[in-house]
GUSE-374610 format. One record per atom (N, C-alpha, C, O): residue in three letters; z, x, y. Coordinates in steps of 0.001 Angstrom, whole numbers, padded with zeros to 6 digits, always signed. Layout:
<sites>
alaZXY...
</sites>
This chain:
<sites>
met-004219+007538+005296met-005097+008311+006167met-006150+009039+005343met-005951+009314+004159lys-007262+009343+005981lys-008212+010295+005420lys-007961+011613+006134lys-008036+011690+007360ile-007661+012652+005354ile-007176+013905+005907ile-008120+015039+005536ile-008446+015222+004363ala-008555+015797+006527ala-009254+017051+006297ala-008206+018141+006170ala-007382+018316+007068leu-008226+018878+005062leu-007231+019913+004821leu-007943+021225+004548leu-008681+021342+003569thr-007728+022215+005409thr-008348+023513+005188thr-007433+024374+004320thr-006208+024290+004412gly-008046+025200+003478gly-007252+026094+002642gly-006570+025414+001487gly-005533+025879+001012gly-007141+024307+001023gly-006524+023571-000072gly-006620+024247-001419gly-006060+023755-002399thr-007320+025369-001489thr-007426+026118-002739thr-006344+027187-002840thr-006145+027760-003911gly-005644+027465-001743gly-004612+028502-001725gly-003320+028060-002394gly-003202+026927-002859lys-002354+028970-002437lys-001095+028723-003157lys-000365+027507-002607lys-000015+026601-003363leu-000132+027478-001300leu+000511+026313-000700leu-000446+025138-000658leu-000049+024000-000909gly-001699+025406-000342gly-002669+024334-000177gly-002816+023453-001392gly-002901+022232-001259arg-002849+024045-002588arg-003006+023249-003819arg-001883+022233-003954arg-002115+021080-004317thr-000659+022671-003658thr+000490+021767-003771thr+000454+020700-002687thr+000753+019536-002954val+000089+021084-001463val+000033+020113-000373val-001005+019034-000664val-000760+017855-000406val-002156+019423-001196val-003167+018433-001567val-002577+017416-002535val-002779+016213-002371thr-001849+017890-003541thr-001244+016989-004537thr-000219+016068-003895thr-000205+014868-004169val+000646+016622-003039val+001687+015814-002385val+001058+014727-001531val+001493+013576-001578leu+000044+015070-000753leu-000584+014086+000133leu-001317+013018-000667leu-001253+011837-000325arg-002007+013415-001717arg-002701+012419-002547arg-001718+011519-003275arg-001959+010320-003417asp-000611+012091-003736asp+000409+011269-004400asp+001026+010264-003432asp+001518+009216-003851ala+000999+010585-002131ala+001529+009670-001111ala+000511+008601-000720ala+000800+007745+000117gly-000686+008646-001323gly-001678+007606-001096gly-002778+007956-000126gly-003617+007112+000191his-002793+009198+000356his-003801+009603+001325his-005042+010153+000626his-004961+010687-000481glu-006173+010016+001278glu-007412+010624+000808glu-007521+011995+001454glu-007437+012116+002676val-007707+013026+000642val-007729+014394+001141val-009028+015076+000747val-009434+015028-000414val-009678+015711+001712val-010847+016535+001443val-010488+017980+001751val-010090+018309+002869asn-010631+018838+000748asn-010313+020253+000874asn-011509+021002+001451asn-012575+021051+000837leu-011327+021581+002626leu-012350+022407+003261leu-011945+023864+003085leu-010965+024312+003681asp-012687+024600+002278asp-012286+025964+001957asp-013511+026790+001613asp-014561+026251+001264ile-013367+028099+001716ile-014455+029003+001365ile-014597+029124-000144ile-015672+029444-000651ala-013487+028862-000871ala-013483+028945-002333ala-012935+027655-002903ala-012084+027007-002293gly-013429+027282-004080gly-012950+026071-004730gly-013919+025625-005795gly-014935+026273-006045thr-013591+024510-006422thr-014399+023972-007505thr-015229+022804-007006thr-014708+021861-006411arg-016508+022881-007252arg-017409+021824-006813arg-016990+020482-007399arg-016670+020384-008583gly-016997+019459-006566gly-016656+018123-007028gly-016135+017284-005889gly-016039+017761-004758pro-015793+016020-006175pro-015268+015135-005128pro-014002+015714-004509pro-013152+016267-005207gly-013890+015582-003209gly-012691+016057-002529gly-012718+017519-002166gly-011714+018054-001695phe-013870+018199-002378phe-013977+019601-001983phe-015284+019829-001255phe-016339+019356-001678leu-015202+020568-000139leu-016388+020950+000604leu-016268+022421+000956leu-015307+022836+001605gln-017244+023207+000528gln-017208+024636+000825gln-017610+024868+002282gln-018696+024482+002715val-016707+025508+003024val-016922+025717+004456val-016434+027116+004823val-015353+027533+004408asp-017233+027831+005598asp-016795+029081+006203asp-016238+028741+007578asp-016996+028487+008513leu-014919+028737+007702leu-014274+028289+008929leu-014420+029293+010069leu-014092+028972+011211thr-014902+030494+009784thr-015184+031425+010870thr-016532+031110+011526thr-016890+031726+012529asp-017269+030169+010972asp-018542+029709+011538asp-018286+028364+012220asp-018017+027367+011551tyr-018371+028338+013549tyr-018049+027106+014272tyr-018992+025972+013915tyr-018567+024821+013819gly-020258+026279+013720gly-021209+025230+013360gly-020837+024548+012058gly-020862+023321+011968glu-020494+025336+011046glu-020077+024749+009768glu-018805+023932+009942glu-018661+022854+009367thr-017885+024462+010744thr-016588+023801+010901thr-016724+022456+011584thr-016179+021459+011110val-017447+022416+012695val-017586+021159+013421val-018391+020160+012590val-018097+018965+012603asp-019389+020637+011880asp-020169+019740+011028asp-019288+019125+009939asp-019380+017929+009661ala-018432+019952+009322ala-017564+019458+008248ala-016590+018408+008749ala-016289+017453+008033leu-016088+018570+009981leu-015113+017613+010491leu-015741+016312+010968leu-015032+015373+011328phe-017063+016253+010971phe-017744+014980+011220phe-018142+014301+009914phe-018873+013311+009931gly-017669+014825+008778gly-017918+014188+007487gly-018545+015141+006514gly-019240+016079+006904glu-018294+014898+005213glu-018843+015781+004194glu-020365+015763+004189glu-021004+016761+003857asn-020936+014632+004556asn-022391+014495+004636asn-022696+013309+005548asn-021781+012676+006075asp-023969+013014+005731asp-024341+011947+006663asp-023762+010599+006262asp-023309+009838+007117thr-023776+010297+004959thr-023299+008980+004516thr-021786+008863+004665thr-021278+007785+004976ser-021052+009970+004444ser-019590+009889+004590ser-019193+009724+006044ser-018158+009133+006352ala-020031+010256+006946ala-019715+010141+008365ala-019994+008747+008908ala-019357+008323+009873gly-020925+008035+008310gly-021220+006682+008748gly-022219+006651+009885gly-022678+007699+010340pro-022557+005469+010343pro-023605+005330+011365pro-023236+005934+012710pro-024113+006252+013513asp-021933+006093+012957asp-021510+006655+014231asp-021186+008147+014112asp-020445+008693+014929gln-021750+008808+013080gln-021361+010184+012792gln-021628+011144+013930gln-021015+012210+013980ala-022507+010811+014831ala-022801+011729+015930ala-021628+011860+016892ala-021507+012873+017581thr-020764+010853+016948thr-019684+010885+017938thr-018300+010637+017353thr-017310+010747+018075thr-018199+010305+016067thr-016924+009907+015494thr-016679+010629+014176thr-017561+010683+013320ser-015487+011181+014013ser-015101+011796+012750ser-014536+010735+011818ser-013864+009811+012276pro-014796+010849+010518pro-014175+009910+009577pro-012720+010253+009276pro-012037+009501+008581tyr-012241+011387+009796tyr-010894+011835+009467tyr-009873+011323+010483tyr-010125+011285+011688asp-008718+010934+009955asp-007611+010488+010791asp-006687+011630+011178asp-005954+011534+012163ala-006718+012700+010414ala-005793+013811+010656ala-006368+015093+010075ala-007273+015075+009241leu-005817+016198+010538leu-006226+017522+010075leu-004996+018326+009701leu-004019+018366+010449val-005046+018970+008537val-004029+019937+008125val-004739+021278+007966val-005661+021409+007162his-004306+022267+008732his-004971+023579+008728his-004055+024611+008078his-003070+025047+008674leu-004395+024998+006840leu-003632+025999+006099leu-004442+027253+005812leu-003876+028271+005412ala-005749+027202+006008ala-006616+028320+005640ala-006322+029542+006498ala-006221+029438+007720ala-006185+030707+005854ala-005932+031951+006573ala-005865+033092+005575ala-005674+032865+004381ile-006022+034325+006059ile-005511+035467+005313ile-003997+035290+005343ile-003418+035312+006429pro-003316+035112+004184pro-001973+034531+004195pro-000809+035458+004495pro+000335+035006+004541ala-001069+036742+004702ala+000046+037659+004942ala-000498+038976+005481ala-001680+039276+005314pro+000360+039765+006127pro-000076+041097+006548pro-000266+042003+005345pro+000351+041801+004299gly-001125+043005+005500gly-001279+044014+004456gly-002280+043679+003378gly-002483+044481+002467ile-002918+042513+003448ile-003923+042152+002451ile-005273+042745+002843ile-005951+043368+002027leu-005648+042543+004098leu-006834+043154+004678leu-006400+044027+005853leu-005223+044053+006212ser-007351+044739+006447ser-007015+045536+007622ser-006546+044631+008753ser-006833+043434+008764asp-005828+045211+009696asp-005367+044447+010853asp-006532+043781+011573asp-006447+042616+011960val-007612+044523+011748val-008756+043982+012473val-009356+042799+011727val-009664+041775+012338ala-009526+042927+010411ala-010093+041836+009616ala-009177+040618+009630ala-009649+039484+009717thr-007878+040849+009546thr-006920+039742+009579thr-006977+039018+010915thr-007016+037788+010962phe-006981+039784+012001phe-007038+039177+013331phe-008322+038383+013503phe-008284+037217+013896his-009455+039003+013214his-010741+038341+013429his-010855+037063+012610his-011295+036036+013127asn-010464+037111+011340asn-010581+035930+010487asn-009645+034820+010948asn-010073+033681+011128asn-008388+035143+011137asn-007394+034090+011359asn-007482+033460+012741asn-007400+032239+012870val-007647+034280+013773val-007673+033692+015107val-008974+032924+015322val-008977+031886+015984leu-010079+033423+014769leu-011353+032733+014951leu-011377+031424+014171leu-011813+030399+014697ser-010916+031448+012928ser-010948+030216+012133ser-010034+029152+012741ser-010385+027972+012749thr-008870+029553+013249thr-007975+028565+013848thr-008557+028009+015142thr-008481+026805+015387phe-009129+028865+015962phe-009790+028347+017158phe-010896+027371+016778phe-010989+026289+017358asn-011729+027735+015818asn-012825+026856+015412asn-012315+025515+014912asn-012869+024468+015250val-011271+025546+014115val-010717+024306+013556val-010117+023437+014658val-010389+022237+014707phe-009308+024017+015542phe-008705+023244+016621phe-009778+022659+017548phe-009727+021481+017904gln-010738+023487+017930gln-011764+023029+018858gln-012652+021966+018225gln-012988+020972+018869ala-013035+022171+016964ala-013867+021180+016277ala-013122+019863+016111ala-013710+018792+016260ala-011831+019938+015804ala-011034+018716+015657ala-010979+017949+016976ala-011133+016728+016995arg-010760+018664+018072arg-010726+018007+019378arg-012060+017341+019682arg-012088+016196+020132arg-013161+018037+019443arg-014480+017483+019715arg-014771+016281+018822arg-015498+015368+019215ala-014197+016286+017617ala-014411+015190+016683ala-013468+014016+016928ala-013579+012985+016264gly-012543+014161+017873gly-011631+013066+018192gly-010415+012987+017306gly-009721+011970+017308ile-010129+014043+016539ile-008935+014060+015692ile-007744+014443+016561ile-007753+015496+017197arg-006727+013598+016591arg-005597+013807+017489arg-004290+014117+016754arg-003258+014327+017391asn-004328+014147+015434asn-003138+014402+014624asn-003377+015689+013831asn-004064+015673+012810ile-002809+016800+014303ile-003053+018108+013702ile-001730+018732+013283ile-000788+018806+014071val-001673+019181+012034val-000526+019916+011505val-001074+021212+010926val-002075+021200+010211tyr-000424+022326+011232tyr-000971+023576+010720tyr+000141+024561+010371tyr+001291+024412+010782ala-000250+025581+009589ala+000692+026590+009117ala+000844+027694+010134ala-000053+028519+010310ser+001992+027709+010809ser+002409+028894+011529ser+003179+029749+010518ser+002879+029687+009326ser+004140+030527+010945ser+004782+031446+010003ser+006166+031842+010464ser+006438+031936+011660glu+007042+032074+009487glu+008357+032631+009779glu+008260+034013+010416glu+009213+034464+011051thr+007119+034695+010255thr+007007+036058+010784thr+007165+036114+012302thr+007545+037155+012840val+006882+035015+013001val+007018+035045+014465val+008483+035161+014897val+008766+035387+016073leu+009405+035008+013955leu+010827+035121+014272leu+011280+036569+014407leu+012406+036831+014829gly+010393+037525+014046gly+010752+038935+014156gly+010748+039682+012841gly+011241+040807+012765leu+010193+039064+011793leu+010125+039727+010501leu+009339+041023+010619leu+008360+041074+011364pro+009738+042076+009906pro+010724+042132+008812pro+012162+042430+009260pro+012961+042944+008477phe+012483+042115+010491phe+013825+042290+011043phe+014305+043744+010975phe+015496+044000+010796asp+013366+044700+011119asp+013789+046091+011325asp+014553+046200+012632asp+015476+047004+012759val+014160+045380+013609val+015002+045117+014780val+015775+043843+014457val+015161+042794+014266pro+017093+043903+014389pro+017857+042733+013958pro+017579+041509+014825pro+017254+041646+016005pro+017704+040315+014251pro+017508+039095+015041pro+018591+038968+016093pro+019642+039600+015986pro+018342+038149+017118pro+019353+038013+018189pro+020624+037337+017721pro+021692+037543+018297tyr+020510+036526+016672tyr+021662+035846+016089tyr+021247+035300+014732tyr+020062+035228+014406ile+022250+034919+013948ile+022038+034355+012612ile+022907+033109+012485ile+024061+033124+012914pro+022377+032024+011902pro+021016+031788+011445pro+020011+031799+012612pro+020352+031446+013741val+018785+032204+012321val+017734+032165+013330val+017194+030741+013444val+017303+029943+012513asp+016604+030438+014614asp+016052+029112+014835asp+014826+029215+015746asp+014309+030308+015979glu+014374+028092+016249glu+013162+028056+017070glu+013427+028297+018553glu+012500+028229+019360glu+014674+028577+018923glu+015044+028575+020335glu+014756+029880+021063glu+014633+029878+022288tyr+014646+030984+020352tyr+014386+032235+021077tyr+012891+032558+021050tyr+012180+032097+020157pro+012406+033343+022018pro+010968+033618+022112pro+010443+034325+020871pro+011168+035058+020198ala+009177+034090+020585ala+008535+034725+019438ala+008628+036242+019553ala+008586+036806+020647arg+008757+036893+018380arg+008867+038354+018322arg+007924+038885+017247arg+008393+039417+016240pro+006610+038757+017429pro+005683+039224+016394pro+005760+040732+016213pro+005778+041479+017191glu+005806+041185+014947glu+005921+042605+014641glu+004774+043102+013769glu+004821+044224+013264ser+003744+042276+013587ser+002561+042674+012826ser+001361+041969+013433ser+001515+041010+014189met+000171+042442+013105met-001022+041789+013631met-001125+040358+013102met-001530+039454+013833tyr-000764+040153+011846tyr-000750+038803+011280tyr+000167+037897+012101tyr-000202+036777+012453ser+001361+038395+012397ser+002320+037599+013155ser+001860+037382+014591ser+002078+036311+015158leu+001228+038387+015179leu+000700+038233+016525leu-000298+037088+016591leu-000288+036301+017538val-001163+036995+015579val-002123+035887+015542val-001390+034551+015470val-001761+033604+016163lys-000362+034466+014646lys+000392+033216+014541lys+001008+032832+015892lys+001028+031659+016265his+001505+033829+016613his+002046+033561+017943his+000956+033083+018892his+001161+032130+019643leu-000197+033738+018863leu-001305+033338+019728leu-001799+031934+019389leu-002184+031177+020280glu-001788+031592+018115glu-002193+030237+017713glu-001241+029197+018288glu-001679+028139+018741glu+000056+029488+018272glu+001015+028554+018861glu+000763+028403+020356glu+000813+027297+020893gln+000492+029520+021023gln+000215+029452+022464gln-001058+028659+022742gln-001117+027894+023704met-002075+028840+021903met-003308+028079+022060met-003042+026584+021895met-003554+025770+022662ala-002243+026229+020898ala-001927+024817+020675ala-001170+024221+021853ala-001402+023069+022218ile-000269+024990+022449ile+000477+024519+023621ile-000477+024154+024748ile-000334+023102+025369glu-001444+025014+025012glu-002377+024766+026114glu-003323+023615+025802glu-003641+022821+026687leu-003771+023515+024570leu-004660+022404+024207leu-003953+021064+024392leu-004558+020091+024841cys-002678+021024+024044cys-001918+019783+024234cys-001655+019508+025712cys-001562+018353+026128arg-001538+020565+026495arg-001384+020364+027944arg-002658+019773+028534arg-002606+018904+029404trp-003810+020255+028049trp-005088+019733+028527trp-005304+018288+028112trp-005923+017516+028845asp-004796+017916+026940asp-005044+016579+026387asp-003722+015937+025992asp-003213+016211+024905pro-003155+015093+026840pro-001856+014476+026554pro-001857+013555+025340pro-000789+013164+024869thr-003035+013199+024822thr-003077+012343+023633thr-003015+013148+022344thr-002913+012573+021261leu-003075+014470+022448leu-003152+015326+021269leu-001763+015652+020739leu-000820+015845+021507lys-001652+015712+019415lys-000421+016137+018746lys-000742+017331+017850lys-001623+017248+016994val-000036+018428+018044val-000186+019601+017185val+001204+020056+016756val+002046+020382+017593ile+001435+020074+015458ile+002716+020495+014898ile+002515+021812+014149ile+001700+021892+013230ala+003258+022839+014546ala+003234+024136+013880ala+004412+024221+012926ala+005564+024079+013339leu+004129+024450+011663leu+005177+024587+010656leu+005328+026066+010319leu+004433+026683+009742arg+006465+026613+010687arg+006725+028032+010436arg+007258+028197+009014arg+008465+028295+008794phe+006337+028224+008058phe+006712+028271+006649phe+007366+029600+006292phe+006939+030666+006737ser+008405+029509+005483ser+008973+030681+004850ser+008094+031089+003666ser+007059+030474+003411asn+008512+032121+002955asn+007778+032677+001816asn+007614+031615+000721asn+008597+031166+000131val+006372+031221+000459val+006111+030103-000460val+006301+030544-001909val+005769+031570-002334lys+007057+029766-002649lys+007313+030041-004060lys+007059+028793-004892lys+007289+027670-004445asn+006582+029014-006105asn+006432+027967-007105asn+007460+028186-008203asn+008010+029282-008305pro+007740+027182-009030pro+008788+027327-010054pro+008627+028558-010939pro+009621+029165-011337glu+007395+028931-011250glu+007196+030096-012117glu+007611+031407-011449glu+007752+032431-012117asp+007806+031373-010133asp+008244+032573-009414asp+009751+032788-009475asp+010230+033873-009145tyr+010495+031789-009884tyr+011946+031843-009732tyr+012628+032790-010721tyr+013765+033199-010485ala+011968+033144-011810ala+012583+034040-012786ala+012925+035394-012177ala+013819+036090-012659glu+012220+035761-011129glu+012439+037060-010480glu+013674+037068-009588glu+014213+038138-009309phe+014131+035923-009140phe+015145+035869-008101phe+016453+036588-008449phe+016986+037285-007585pro+017002+036458-009666pro+018276+037146-009946pro+018210+038660-009751pro+019239+039294-009513ser+017025+039243-009849ser+016904+040694-009685ser+017131+041130-008244ser+017357+042312-007987phe+017074+040202-007308phe+017267+040562-005902phe+018707+040939-005585phe+018957+041656-004615asp+019661+040466-006387asp+021068+040643-006055asp+021493+042100-006006asp+022395+042449-005245ala+020866+042955-006797ala+021298+044346-006882ala+021107+045095-005562ala+021859+046023-005266asp+020117+044703-004774asp+019832+045393-003520asp+019567+044369-002426asp+018479+043795-002382pro+020529+044124-001540pro+020346+043091-000518pro+019229+043417+000468pro+018765+042543+001201tyr+018796+044684+000484tyr+017731+045068+001420tyr+016343+044675+000922tyr+015389+044680+001700leu+016215+044340-000350leu+014917+043960-000900leu+014343+042734-000196leu+013132+042628+000002arg+015218+041819+000175arg+014748+040567+000765arg+015344+040310+002152arg+015320+039182+002644lys+015869+041346+002767lys+016425+041168+004111lys+015332+040851+005116lys+015607+040324+006194trp+014071+041175+004760trp+012961+041051+005711trp+012757+039631+006207trp+012201+039435+007288asn+013195+038626+005439asn+013133+037255+005975asn+014467+036530+005801asn+014516+035320+005581leu+015545+037304+005905leu+016908+036743+005783leu+017077+036006+004465leu+017757+034983+004391trp+016437+036551+003413trp+016598+036048+002050trp+016110+034598+001886trp+016653+033827+001095gly+015077+034258+002655gly+014582+032880+002641gly+013394+032671+001712gly+012809+033628+001204tyr+013049+031406+001499tyr+011868+031005+000733tyr+011637+029520+000971tyr+012466+028849+001586ile+010515+029010+000487ile+010264+027572+000489ile+009534+027213-000796ile+008521+027829-001128asp+010034+026229-001516asp+009318+025699-002671asp+008071+024985-002162asp+008142+024195-001221gly+006921+025267-002791gly+005671+024683-002328gly+005713+023168-002240gly+005069+022577-001373arg+006466+022534-003129arg+006545+021070-003107arg+007267+020575-001866arg+006911+019539-001305asp+008286+021320-001435asp+008954+020971-000185asp+008080+021326+001017asp+008169+020686+002064gly+007240+022342+000867gly+006256+022602+001901gly+005331+021413+002085gly+004993+021043+003209gly+004924+020817+000971gly+004104+019609+001030gly+004831+018458+001698gly+004238+017706+002471gln+006117+018319+001400gln+006908+017271+002049gln+006913+017461+003567gln+006782+016499+004323ala+007069+018724+004002ala+007110+018998+005437ala+005796+018620+006105ala+005793+018053+007197val+004682+018930+005454val+003374+018560+006001val+003271+017047+006123val+002835+016531+007153leu+003669+016341+005078leu+003615+014883+005094leu+004483+014308+006216leu+004047+013414+006942lys+005698+014814+006358lys+006592+014328+007413lys+006003+014612+008799lys+006109+013782+009702ala+005383+015783+008964ala+004807+016134+010255ala+003616+015244+010582ala+003445+014847+011735leu+002791+014925+009590leu+001664+014020+009818leu+002149+012636+010227leu+001525+011972+011055glu+003252+012209+009652glu+003774+010861+009901glu+004550+010767+011214glu+004833+009663+011678leu+004898+011899+011816leu+005685+011883+013049leu+004896+011213+014171leu+003763+011599+014460asp+005493+010225+014789asp+004868+009507+015895asp+005202+010250+017187asp+006266+010051+017773ala+004290+011096+017615ala+004562+011928+018790ala+003245+012423+019360ala+002197+012325+018721thr+003313+012948+020553thr+002194+013687+021135thr+002738+015014+021642thr+003950+015193+021768gly+001832+015944+021933gly+002238+017251+022405gly+002442+018230+021266gly+002160+017931+020105phe+002941+019410+021623phe+003140+020493+020658phe+004609+020603+020289phe+005492+020396+021121asp+004858+020936+019009asp+006206+021291+018592asp+006118+022240+017411asp+005091+022317+016736arg+007203+022963+017168arg+007251+023959+016104arg+008530+023781+015302arg+009574+023420+015844phe+008434+024042+013999phe+009571+023843+013107phe+009607+024941+012050phe+008584+025266+011448ile+010783+025506+011829ile+010989+026388+010680ile+011081+025518+009437ile+011800+024520+009418ile+010343+025906+008393ile+010356+025164+007138ile+010771+026119+006027ile+010021+027025+005663ala+011969+025911+005492ala+012512+026770+004446ala+013288+025912+003457ala+013617+024758+003733ala+013572+026497+002306ala+014445+025839+001334ala+015847+025722+001920ala+016162+026355+002928gly+016683+024912+001284gly+018033+024710+001802gly+018976+025841+001494gly+020103+025863+001989asp+018526+026804+000666asp+019398+027906+000261asp+018640+029226+000346asp+017461+029251+000697thr+019319+030314+000025thr+018706+031638+000012thr+018236+031988-001401thr+018459+031230-002346val+017589+033138-001530val+017142+033611-002848val+018259+034346-003578val+018052+034798-004705met+019433+034479-002972met+020493+035340-003474met+021632+034559-004117met+021913+033419-003748ser+022287+035205-005097ser+023537+034672-005632ser+024728+035157-004814ser+025777+034513-004788arg+024560+036294-004149arg+025627+036832-003299arg+025808+035940-002075arg+024861+035294-001626ser+027016+035906-001541ser+027320+035000-000436ser+026679+035484+000853ser+026412+036672+001035asn+026443+034532+001739asn+025883+034871+003051asn+026798+035799+003838asn+026328+036736+004483ala+028081+035547+003788ala+029024+036376+004535ala+028926+037832+004091ala+028940+038743+004918glu+028829+038040+002790glu+028724+039401+002247glu+027400+040045+002647glu+027372+041212+003038leu+026310+039297+002552leu+024993+039832+002879leu+024881+040220+004342leu+024414+041310+004670val+025308+039331+005212val+025179+039578+006651val+026071+040742+007069val+025656+041575+007874ala+027279+040810+006538ala+028188+041897+006896ala+027620+043251+006487ala+027803+044239+007198glu+026931+043306+005346glu+026391+044570+004849glu+025097+044966+005548glu+024907+046136+005879val+024210+044010+005775val+022855+044327+006234val+022701+044170+007740val+021961+044929+008366phe+023383+043204+008327phe+023255+042946+009768phe+024609+042944+010470phe+024951+041973+011144pro+025390+044028+010320pro+026698+044061+010992pro+026502+044056+012504pro+025618+044732+013030gly+027324+043299+013182gly+027245+043253+014636gly+026324+042192+015191gly+026358+041930+016393val+025492+041562+014353val+024629+040484+014834val+025482+039232+015026val+026211+038849+014110pro+025412+038587+016184pro+026229+037386+016413pro+025935+036284+015392pro+024792+036074+014986ile+026986+035599+014998ile+026873+034476+014060ile+027023+033183+014856ile+027970+033014+015623arg+026070+032279+014656arg+026113+030988+015336arg+026388+029900+014310arg+025502+029519+013545gly+027603+029407+014296gly+027938+028328+013383gly+028357+028839+012019gly+028557+030037+011818asp+028487+027910+011089asp+028942+028195+009733asp+027761+028678+008893asp+026742+027993+008799leu+027895+029853+008284leu+026818+030382+007453leu+026688+029642+006124leu+025610+029611+005530gly+027779+029051+005662gly+027775+028444+004339gly+027758+029516+003265gly+027553+030695+003556glu+027974+029104+002023glu+028005+030070+000919glu+026621+030646+000641glu+026441+031862+000567his+025644+029744+000488his+024278+030166+000189his+023257+029419+001040his+022071+029413+000711asp+023699+028786+002135asp+022780+027996+002953asp+021693+028881+003555asp+021919+030059+003830thr+020523+028305+003753thr+019449+029055+004378thr+019887+029636+005717thr+020576+028979+006498leu+019478+030871+005969leu+019742+031509+007256leu+018535+031392+008179leu+018549+031904+009299leu+017491+030717+007705leu+016370+030293+008534leu+016644+028831+008855leu+016333+027953+008050ser+017213+028563+010002ser+017734+027232+010279ser+016654+026157+010195ser+015605+026252+010833ile+016937+025138+009393ile+016029+023987+009290ile+016655+022751+009931ile+016242+021623+009661asp+017644+022975+010773asp+018321+021844+011418asp+017352+021008+012250asp+017399+019778+012213lys+016479+021670+012998lys+015540+020930+013837lys+014565+020125+012983lys+014273+018973+013303ala+014059+020714+011903ala+013142+019993+011016ala+013833+018808+010368ala+013224+017751+010200arg+015090+018969+010003arg+015851+017843+009434arg+015993+016724+010466arg+015801+015548+010157arg+016329+017108+011682arg+016639+016125+012725arg+015403+015390+013230arg+015432+014171+013397val+014329+016114+013471val+013152+015528+014104val+012164+014980+013080val+011644+013877+013242leu+011909+015748+012033leu+010911+015344+011036leu+011502+014507+009909leu+010785+013769+009232gly+012804+014624+009714gly+013395+014013+008529gly+013168+014859+007292gly+013269+014359+006171phe+012859+016138+007482phe+012642+017067+006374phe+013928+017245+005588phe+014995+017461+006164asp+013820+017152+004257asp+015003+017251+003395asp+014589+017948+002105asp+014136+017293+001167pro+014742+019279+002046pro+014272+020011+000861pro+014946+019526-000424pro+016164+019358-000483gln+014126+019309-001440gln+014587+018755-002698gln+014648+019780-003825gln+015242+019506-004868tyr+014054+020946-003640tyr+013877+021893-004735tyr+014566+023211-004417tyr+014523+023704-003290ser+015207+023770-005451ser+015908+025051-005327ser+015724+025853-006604ser+015640+025287-007694trp+015662+027151-006468trp+015589+028019-007669trp+016837+027921-008508trp+016823+028258-009692arg+017932+027455-007897arg+019211+027384-008636arg+019197+026273-009675arg+020185+026075-010381
</sites>
C-alpha cells in the first residue's frame, strides 16, 4: 500500500514508519516537523486546505492525471497530536487535536481513502484512575470515562469516527487505544517503580513498546473490515516486578476482578486485539 501517515516524526510515529516500510509499504510522513527529503511532507494539519491538498498527493506529479478526484494513497494512519495532557494548556490541546483529527478524517473521506487507522488513547478508560475502574483488567466494554481535556478529545474523536462510518458503510476506521509508549532506552527506569506502586497506578502499570505499537498499526491496516472498532494496545506485561495480586490488593482494594490476573500480565486487556487483529506483542522490558 501507499500510506499517508501523520505525525511520523513523533516518538511512536518514527517507529511505525519503520515497521510499515519494513513490511513493504510506501509511507509518506505528513507532519509539521521533520527532515526535508523523500517520504516527508511538511503539513499543518490544523489547516484544512493544507490537509486535503496533501492527501491528494505530495505534488501534482505524485497525484497523477486524476489528481483532482483521486488520492494516490490506499490508507491513512493518523498519529499526529499533542501527545498527552499537561504539555500545553487545555484550550490549546483541545483546539489542536480535535481540529487536526477532523481535518484529517474529512480530507481522507473526500479523497476516497477508506482504510483509516488512528491513535486513540488508554486515557479514555478513566486514567489516572483516581476514581477506580469498574473492574480489573479493564477492557473496551465499558463506556469511556475521560478525566482530562486530552482524554475528552480522544473520546470525541471516537464518537466522530462512529458517525462517519454510519454515514458511509464502505468506510473503515480503527481506533487504537495505545498505552504509554516506551522505547528500549526507557526500560532502565522500570525497576525504580517497584518501591512505590502508586507511581504507575495511573494506567494500571501498563506500557507499550513502540515496535509492538507499529505491529498493531500494521495489523489494523490489514484487517478486512468496514465500520468502526476500538482496541486497547498494550504490552503483554506490566512495568512492575511485584505481582498483580499484590498491586491490586494494595492500590485498588474492593475493585472487582474479572478473570485471572496472572503474575505480571497486562491489566489493560489486549484480549480483543489478540482475537480480532491478531496482535501479539513481541517486546518486553523484562
